[in-house]
N, C-alpha and C positions, 0 to 999 in steps of 0.2 A: 510277762512273769507276772507281771500284776494283775492284768485282768483275772490270769487264772487263780492267783491266789484270793482278791476279793469273789470269783462264783462261789469257790471252796465255798470260800468264808459266809457268804449269802448262804449255800445250798445246806450248811451247816445250821446254821438259824431260824430257815423256814423247817428243817425238821425236828428242832427242838419245840418249835413255834408251834406245829404239825398236830403233837399230843398232845392229847389232853387229860390232866388230873382231874382228881374229882376231890383232892385233896389241898388246900388253898396254902400254898407256903409264907411263910413268913418274913417280912419285907425285909426287913436286916441279912438274914440270911442272904435273900435271889440278890440285894445290893452286890454282900460281900463277894457272893459265889459269880456275880458279871465282874464287877472289880477286880480278882484273880484268874478270870480269861480271857481281857483285856491288856492285861497291862504287857504282853509280850507283840502285841500288834504291831505299836511302833517299833520297836525292833526291826523285827522281822520287814515294816516296807523298806530299811532304810538300809536290813542288808539286803534287802534285791535290787532296792536301787543301786547301790555297789558295784555288785554281783553284772548288773547292767554298766554299769559304768566302767567298767575294766573290759568286757565284752567290747564294747563298741571302738575303746582304747587301743582295743588288741587287732580288731579289724582293718583300723582306720592303718596299722603298723603293716599287718601281712597282705590289706587290698582284696581280705577276702569277707563276707558280708557276713559274720556267723552270727547274725542277730536273727537271719533266717534260721537257721542250722540247726540253733542250741536252744534258744528260745520257741 
């Protein structure tokens, strides 16, 4: 699940960097935009790890490998 999310983030970053802009952006605006966009990434990763932890616990209790099914 984490690798899938990282792949999506990398793909979106390459799409953004692949487009060429003719106008040069203000560095302060770019910095604030990047901070806004990256604010939720640590929380997303934490939630994904918690989800995987609960799936692993459920797999142990039910003796079914849910990680191969769900993720």
